N, C-alpha and C positions, 0 to 999 in steps of 0.2 A: 503495499498499499503505500502513496502519496507521504511525504512529511508531513501535508497539511489535510491530512484526508478529513480532519472536521471540519472545514470549509466544503466539503460535499455532500454532508452530511445536513437534512433537510427536517427542521421538525416534524413530527408524527401529525401535526393539522393542519401540517399546509404542503402537505402527500397530495399527489397527482394520483387519481386510481392506475394502480399498476407502478408507480416507481420505484418503491421499495427504498423509499428513505434516502433515495440520490435525485439531486439537483438536476434536472431533466435535460438543462443545458450541459450537464458535464457527461450525459449518456454514451455519447462518442467516445470520452476518453478511456472509459473504463477497459477496453480491452488491449491496452497500451499500458493500466497500471501492474508494473514488477518489472518492470522493460528495462533493459540499460540502453541508453540512448549516445553513445560516445558519441563526441562531434569534435574534431578542432579545427583550427583556422590555417593546416598544415599547406592544403593543394591552393588558398587564397594566395599566402605569402607565395607557394614557391610557381607559380601560375604569373600572377600579376605582380609581385612585389611590395604587397600588402604587407602593413604592419599597423599592431592597435597600438592605439593612443594610449599613453600613460597611468596607470588606475586614479593616481593623484589627478591628474588633469581634468579628466575624466568630472571628477568628483565636485571638483572646483566651477568647474564650466558648468556641470549641472546646475549645481549651488546657485552660481549666478546670473544661468539662466531664471532659474524658481522664483528667486527672488527679481527680478526683474518683472516680471507674469502678477505678481502680488503687487507690486507699485503700479500697476498700468489700474486707472480709474477703468467701473463696471461700467 
């Protein structure tokens, strides 16, 4: 099961017919539970010469972007 399986559970009163307690919007993901999907950027690096941005730079840019959006009047 996923780390956050509790997010998939729907309270009994909110269950639809046959939903078996699972959020219907997540039903398509059920066959994928427990599978390991290893993915790397190696091919992108090799073929395109791409490299990811440093984590620190990404975090700072994200924070600055969020602050800029918050600063805009609604």
